[in-house]
N, C-alpha and C positions, 0 to 999 in steps of 0.2 A: 321740653319740660324734665323735671326730675322725677324719679318714681313717687315720692312724696306728694308732689304737686299733681301728678295724674290720678293719685289715690283720692285727693281732695276733689279733683274735677269729677272723679266717678260718683263720688258719695253726693257732690251736688247734682248731679244729672238724675241720680235715682231719687233723692229727696224732692226734687221738682217734679219728676214723673208722677210719683206716689201721691203727693200734695194735689196735683191737678186730677189724678184719676178718683181721689176720696170724693171730690164735689158731684160725683154722679153716683157714689154709694148710699144709697137710702136706710141710714143707720141713725140711731138717736141715743142719748144716754152714755152709760160707760162703755159701751161698744164702740160708739163713734170716737171717745176720747183714746180707747185701747187701739184704734187704727191710726189716728193721727199721731199717737205716741212713737209709732214705728217710723215714720219719715223725721220726727223730731230728733229720735237717738241717732238715727243713720247720720245725720248732718250734724247733731251737736254733742255727741257722747264725750268727744275730746275737749271741748269747751267745759263742759260738767265736771270732768275729771281734772282738768287744770283749777278750777275754782276750788273744787274739794280740797286738793293738795295746797293750793295758797292758803285757805283757811288753816289747816292742819300746820303750816309752816309759820303762821302769823303773819302772812303777807296777803291780806285780805281784800284790801280796795284796790282792786284792777279792773281792766276791761273784762276779763273772763266772769269775774265776780258779778259785775253789772249786767252782763249778757244773761247769766244764769239766773239770778234773781228774777229780772224782767221776763224772760221766757217761761221759767217754771212757774211764777206768778200767773202769768198770763194763762197757761195751760190749767192751773188750779181754779182761775177764774171761769174758765169755759167748763170746768166739771160742776162748779157752783150754779151756773147758768142752765146747764143740762138738767141737773136734779131738780131745778124751779121751774122747769117746764119752758125754759128759754133756750135757744140755740146758742152753744156756746163757739166763739170765734177761735177755734184752736189753729185756724190758718196762720192768724197772726202771728202766735209763737212761734210756729215753724217758720214762716217767713222771715221774722227778725234773726233767727240763728242761719238760715238760709243764705240771706243777703249778707250776713256778717262774714261768713265763710268765703262768699263771693270777693269780698274786700279784702280778705286776708290771702285770698289766693293772687288777686291782683298785686298786693304788697310782696309776696313771695317771688312772684315773677319778676318784679322790678328789681328787688335785691338781687336776684340770679343773674340779671343782664348785666348788672354794675360788677358784680363778682367776677364774672365772665372776662370783663376788661382786667382786672386785678390778676385772675388766675392766668391769662396770657402771659403777665409779668412773672408771676409765680413759676411760670414753666421753665424758668431759667434754672432752677433748681437741678442739679445732676443727680442721677440715680446712682452713678458708680463712677470710678476711675481705674483707667487699665496700666497694670504694673506687667512690665515684661519680665516673664518667668525664665526658668531653663529653657534652653534649645528655641528662643526666641518666642515661645509661646505667651500669648496675653491672658493675664488674670484679672478678672474684675473684683474689685474690692470696693469697700465702703469709703468715701472720700475722707471720713473723719479719721480713717486709720492711716492716711498717707502722710508721713513725715516731712518737715521743712527739707529740701534739698534732694528729694526723691525725685526720679525721672518718671514721668507718667507719658503714656502714648494716646493720642486723640485720633482716632480715625475720622474720614470725612463723613459728614451727618452727624457728629457727635458733639455733644455739649463740652466746653472747656469746664472741668470740674473744680479746679483751683487756680490761683494767681501763678503766675511764673515767668520763666524765659525762654525762648525758643531755643533749643541746642541742635536741632536737625531738623530739616525739612522747611519747606514755603507752603502758603497756602493763602486763601482768601475767607476772612471771617464775617459773619453776619451778627451785627451787633444790634438789629432791630428792636429785640426783646429789652435792651437796655434803653436805646436812645430815641426809639419811635422813629427812627429814619432807616431808610432801605439800603443807603449807601455802603458798600462793602469796604472792608479795611484789609490790605495787604500785608502779611508778616513774613518773616524770613528769620534765619537763625540769628540771634541776638535781640530780636524785637521781645518786647514786655507784652505779654497776654495776661488778660483777666477773665476770672470765671463769668460764665453765662453766656459768652458768645458762642455760637456754634461753628463748627469749622466746616467749610463748604468743599474744598477741591483736595488739597494733598494732606499726606501723613505728616504729623507734627509729633516731635518728640521736646516734652518742656521739663524745665527744672523748677520744682514749685518752690515759691519763695515765702510762702506762708502756709499756715495750718488752714484747714478748710473753715472753722469757726470763725477765722480772721480775714478771710478772703473777701472779695468785693461782694460776690454773689450771696453770701450770708448776711452781710450787713445790711444789703437792700430789702432782703426779704424781710429781715427783722424790722427794718423800717416800716415797710407796707404793712406787716401783721399788726403792729403796735400803734398803727396810726388811729385806730379807733378809741385809744385811750385817752386821747388829747382832744376833748370836746369843745367846740365853740360856746360863747355865752348863749346863744339863743337855745342850743341842745341842753345846757345846764338850766336855763329858764323854764323848759318844757318839763324836764325832770322835777324840779322843784313844785311847779305849777301842778303838776299830776299829783304829787305828794299830799297837798293841801287841797286841791279840787275835788278828787274823787270821794274823800270821807265827808266833804262839805255837801256833795250834792245828795250822797247816800243819806244824809241828815235831813237834808231839805225833802226827799221825797218820804221819807218816813214821817215827817211832820205833816206833808201834803196829804199823806194817806191817813192820818189819826185826829189831827187837830181839826179840820172842818166838820168830820162826821160828830166829833165829841162836843163841839160847839153847838152842832144843831141839836143834838140831844138834850143840852143843857136849856137851848131855847124852846125847847118844848117841839122840835120839827123833826121829820123822819133823818135817820143817820146817812142814810144814802152810801154805805159802806162802800159796795161795789164801784159805784161813781169815782170816788175818790182814790180808791186802791187802783183803778184803771188808769186815772190820771197820774198816780205815783208812779206806776209801772211803764207808762209813756214816758214820763219824767225822766226815768232811769235810762231807758233807752237812748233818749235825745242824748243825754248828759256824757254818754261815752266819749272819751277824748282819744279815740282811736286815730282819727286823722291828724291830729298833732304829734302825738306819740310815735306814730309810723312815719309819716311824711317828712318830719323835720331830719331825724338822722340819714332818712334815705337819702334826702336832697344832698347833705353834705358827702354820705357814702357814694353817691353818684358821681359828684363833682371828683372826688378822689380818684374813683375808678376810671372816667374820662380822662381825668389827667394823666394817670399812669399809662393810659394806652398811648399817650403822645410822647413818652420819655421824660414827664414831669412827676417828680416824686414829692408828696406833700406829706409831712410827717403827723399830721392830726388836722382836724377840721377847725380849730382853734386859728391855726395858721393861714386857713384857707379865709376866714373870716377876718384877720388882720390884714391880709393881702387887699382884700377888696376896700379896705379902710386907708391904703397907703396912699400918701400924697407926695412923699420925699423919698427919691430913689436916688442912691449914691452907688456910683461905678468905681470899680477898680479900672485900670486902662489895659494892662499888658494881660493878653489872653481872654479879656473880658469884651471890651469893645474893639481892641485888636487883635490880629490873629496869633500873635506872638511868636510870629515867624519872622525871626531879626536876618539880615543880611548886611555884611561889611559892604557898604558902598563909598568908603574913602579911608585912605590911609595916609596919615600927613605926620612925617618926622620933622621935629624941631632942627632947625639949621644949626644950632650951637652942638647939639648931639651928633647930628651927622658930620659936622666938622672934627668932633673928638673921635669918630669911627676913622675920619680918612688919617687921622694921626696913627692909627693902628695899620691900616692898609687900605687902598684905594676900593679894593673889591667890596670891602664893608661898607663903604659909603654909597656905592652903587645900590647894595642891596638893603639900604636903610630901612624901606618899607617892609621889605619881606622879613627881615630881622625882628622889627617892631612886632609885626603879627605872631611871629614864632614865640617872642617871650610872652606876649598876651595870651596866645592859646595854651602854653604851658604854665603859666600861672593861674589860669582859670581850668585846668583840666580836670580838678576834683570836684567841679561845681555842675549842677544838671540844670542852672538856671538858663532860661532861653537866650540871654546874651552870650553866656559861656558857651553854649552849643553853637551860635552862630560864628563865634571866633575860633573855635575848632574845627567847623565845617568849612570855614574861608582859608583855613591853613592847610587843610586836606591831608598833610602826611600822618604817618603813625607816630603818634605820641608816646614816647616810652617815659612812663611816669617815675621811673627809677631815676631820672634827671633832676626831678623836682623834689625839693626838701622845705621844711619849716613852713608849711603852708599855714597861713593865718587869715582867717575871713572876720572882716571887720564890717558888722552890721550896718546897712544904710551907707556904707563909703565904699566899699570893694575887698580886694584881697592883696595879701603881699606874700612872696614866696623865692625861694632861692632857686634859680634855674641854672645848672651847672655851676653852682656856686656863684652866681651873679645875683644880685638883690634887685628884684623886680617889683613893683607896685602897681597895679592895673584898678582904676576905680573912676568914680565921678570926681567933680571939681571939690567937693568937701574933703575928700582924700588927701587931694593935693594941697589943699589948705593946711589939713592936719600934719602934713609932713612940711609945712612952711616953704613950699616950692611955688616959683612964680611960674606962671602959665599963660598961653596966649588965649584970648577969648575966641571960642570958635562958634561963630554964629550961622549954624546949619540945622536943617530939621532933621530931627534924629536922636538917638541916644549916642552921647559922647563917652567913650572910654578913655581916660587921660593915662599915660604910662610915665614912671619914672623908673631909670634904670641906674643903679650905684649911687642912688640918692640924688640924681639931676633928672630934670624935666626932659623926656625924650620925645613926646609927640602925642598924637591922638588918633583913635580909629573911631570913625562914623558907622554907627549901625542904625539902620531904619528899620521901624515897624510898619505894618500894613492893616489899614483899617479894615474891618470886616465889611463884607458889602451890605449887610442887611443892618449894621448898627444906627446908621442915620434913620431909616424906616423905622426900627425899633422905638428910637427916642420919640419920634413924631407919634408912633402909635399910642407910647405911654402918655403923652401930652393929652392926646386925643380922649385918652380913657380918664380924665381928670388928674392927672400927677402934675403937682403944682411947680415943684423944682426937680431937675436932673442936675446932679453934681458929680464930677470926677475927681477922684482922689489918687495921686500917682507919685512915685518918687522919681520920675523923669524930669527931665530938665524943664524949665518955664516955656522955651520957644517951643518944644516939641508938644507938651501939654495943651498949651494954647492953639496951637496949629490943629490938633485933633478935636478939641473942644469947638472951635469955630467951624469945622468942616462938620461935624454931627448936630450943631445947634444946642448943645449943651448950655444951661443956663450959668453954672459956676464951674471952675477949676481951681484946685489948688494942687501946686507941683512940688518937687523935690521934698518929699516927705517920707520921713523915716516911720518903720512900721508903727511906733509909739505915737507919731503925729497923726496918723490915720485915726487911731483912737480917739485922741484928742479933738479931732475935726468932727467926728461922728458925735462925740459928748455934746460939742457946742451946738451942732444941729439940732440934737434931741433936746437942750435946753430951750431953744429959740421956737419951737413947734408946738401948737397945743397939744392937749392931752388925748383929744379925738382923734388928731391927726397921726398916721402912723409912717415909720422910715424905715425903708429896706435898703440893706445894703447888698450889693452882688459882686462877687469876686469870684476868682478861678478856683478858691478852696484849696490851693496848695499852701499858700503863705498868709491868708487873710482870716485866718480862724479866729483870732482875738477880735476883729471888726465884726465878723460874721456873728459872732455870740454876743456882742454888745448892741447891735441894731434891734428894733423891735422885731425886724424879721429879716433873716439871714437868708440870701439866696446864693447857692453855688452854682456857677456855670460851668458847662464842659468839664464835669466832675466825673466822666468817666475813669473808674478806677482809681479815683482819689479818696484815700480814707479820711485824710482831714475835712474834706468838704463833706462825707455822708455823715461824720460825726458832729461837726460844728454847725452846719447849715440847718434851716428849717424847711427849705425848699431845695430841692436838688433837680437841676437842669441838665440832663445825661449828655448832651451835646453841647456845641459850640454857638448854636443859632441863638442871637439875641432877642429875635422875635418871640422865643418861647417864654420870655417874661411877660411880654404883652398878653399873649395867649394864656398864659396863667391867671393875670389879672382880669380877663374876660369870663375866664371859668369861674373865678371867685365872685365877681359881681354878679353872674347870672345866678349861681348858686343862692345868694344872699336875697336876691330879688324874689325866687320862687318860694324861698323861706318865709319871707314876710308877707307874700301873697297868701300862702296857705295858714299863715298865723291867723291874718285878719279875716279872711274868708270863713275859715272854719269857726273862730270865735263869734262873728257876727250872725253866722247863721244859726250856730247852737244857741245863742243868747235870745235870738227872736223864737226860735221853735221852743224852748223852755218857756218863755213868757205865755206862747200859745197854749203849749201842752198843760201849764197850770191852770189856765183858764178855762181849759176843756175844748178848746176850739181845734187843737192838733189831735188827731187820733193816732193810732200805733202805726199806719202806714206813712204818715208824714215824719213819724219818729224814726221810722226805717230809713227814710231819706237823710234826715239830719244825722244819724250815724253813719250808714254806710254809704249813703249816696255822697255825703260830703268827704268820707274817707276815700272811696274811689278817686272823685273828682282832684282831690289833693296829692293821691298817689301818682295820678296820671300825670298832673303838674310837675310833680318831683321826678319824674322820668326824664323830663326835658334836661336835666343836668348832665344825663349820660351822653347827650349828643354835643360832639366837640367840634367846631369847624374851624380849620386851621387857619383860615383867612377871615 
C-alpha cells in the first residue's frame, strides 16, 4: 500500500474504534455530539474539504457534496433529537462517512494494482545515457542531450536509452518489458537495437540513429500515458449521466424534505419535518453514483493495464470497446500470418538466356543460376524488404554497392537497376508485363521473383515463406470468440496466397494487390458490414499504415521498434505471436462484460433502494449498503479485469 492508502486505513481504524467505544460512554446532549464529532472529523475532514472546494469552484454536484450534505444533515438531526429529549443517531452519520472511505480505499488499491502493471511497462524509461569521455571514462548524461550519431555505452544490467546500431560488442537483450515475453534476443556489431531493452551480458557501444524524443521507448510511453484520454462510449455515458443525475437527485431530495411537510401543514396535519428530512438524507446517501463513476473507468483501466503486462498496448478504452465488437478481421500475410523469413528454394534460368550466355563463354552457361542470383541480389541491394534480404542472404558474398547505379523502385512491381552497366529488372509478373516480356508460368508454392537482363527475360527465383506455428490456432481462436469473417490481403501470387489461406482456414483471400488495392479492399468490406459490426486490420506495421488508419481498428503485430506501427495503429502487439490478437479480444470482451454487469447491478439496486428510501422503508443503514456496499462490490468486480489468462 502507498503512504496515502496507509494513512486512510489508519484513519478508518481510529474512527471505527472511537465510534465503537462511544457506545459505552453515558453522556447525552451536546457533549454526546461533541464526542461523536471527533471520529466524524477523523474520517471525513477531507470529504468535507473537497465538498467546500467544489462549491467554491462551481463544481457542486459530485459524490463529495452528496456525502457532506447527507452526513452533516444526519449529525444536525442528531443534535435536534438530543435537544428534544430523544437519542440522536450520530452513529449513522459517522458510519456513512466511514464506509464511504472504506469503499474509496478499495478503489484506490484496485487502481494501484492496475497502475502497477502499467508501471512495469513504464520502467523501460531510461534515467541516463553513458557517453565515453576523456581517458575512457564514462559520463552519465540526460538522454535528451544525446545527439543523433553519437556513440553511447550500455553496460550489462543497464537499459538501452536510445535507438541505434551496435558498433562494438555482442550481448543478449531482455525485451520482456516491451513484448511481455521472456525470450532473449542476441545482438552483435551491425545489429539494430531499440530503447527500452535491458542489456544482460556484454558491453555494447551503440551509435544512435534517433533523438530520445523520437525513440521507441518515448513513443510507447507517450502512447500509454495518453491512453486514458480516449474514452469508451460507456465511460462517456457515465460522465454525461452523472452530470444530469446528481443535480436531479439533489432536487428530488429537497422536494422530498419540504413538499410532504408543507402538504401536511396545508391539510391541517403535523408537518413531521424530522421524518421527511431523514428520508431525504437517506435518499441522498442512496443516490450517490460512486459505484458507476469509479468502477466503469476502473474496469477499462484494469483491462489496459492487464493487456500492457502481456505486451499488448491499447491506445485508449474506446479501442478496447471497439475490439470487443469486431466481427471482421483482415490480415496482411507477410510478417503477420507468416514469419516473413524468406529463403531461396529454387533458381531457374531461362533456356534462351542460358544460350545467350553460351555465346559469350561456356563457363557463363554453367554458372547461369549463380549469375542470375548475383544480378538479383545486387539489384535489390538497397531494399530492406524481406524478399530482398533473402536474395542477399542466398547470394552470401560481399555486395559492393558501387557496382549498382540508377536504382528505381516501382511500387507493387519490383525494381530496376544497372549492375556493372547491365540493365537488370527484378520483380513480379506485373513488372514483366509492364516491360512487355514473355515469361514462363511458374506453378510453384512461394514468391516468384522474375528477372529480365538487358531487356530479355532471363528466368525466375523461387522464394518461400514459412507460416507461423500459431497462426492457424489464432484464426480458430478468433472464430471461437465470434469473429464472422477472417480475410487475408496480400501482394503475393495467387497460388501462394490460396495455399496459405487453405492451410490456416481463412474465409477469404485476395492476392496480387498493390498497397492502394488493399485500401480499396478494406473500403469494400467496410461498406458491406453493418454499423454495429467492426472491422480490424492486422499488419506488420511497416508498410500497412494506410490500411491500419482506414480500418475501424488497426492492429500492428510484431511492431517492436516500428515507428509506423506505433503511430498508425490503435492497438500494438509488441511481438510476432498472432495469438496475442485473440488474447486482446478476450481482454476486451471481459472488460465490456464487467462494465455492463456493474451498470445493471448498480442502477437496479439504487433504483430499488431510492423507492424504499422515499417511502420510509429504507433506513440510513440500508442507504449505506446501497452506496458503499454497491461501490465495493462493483470495484471488486472491476478488479477482475486486471487478471489476464494467456490461454
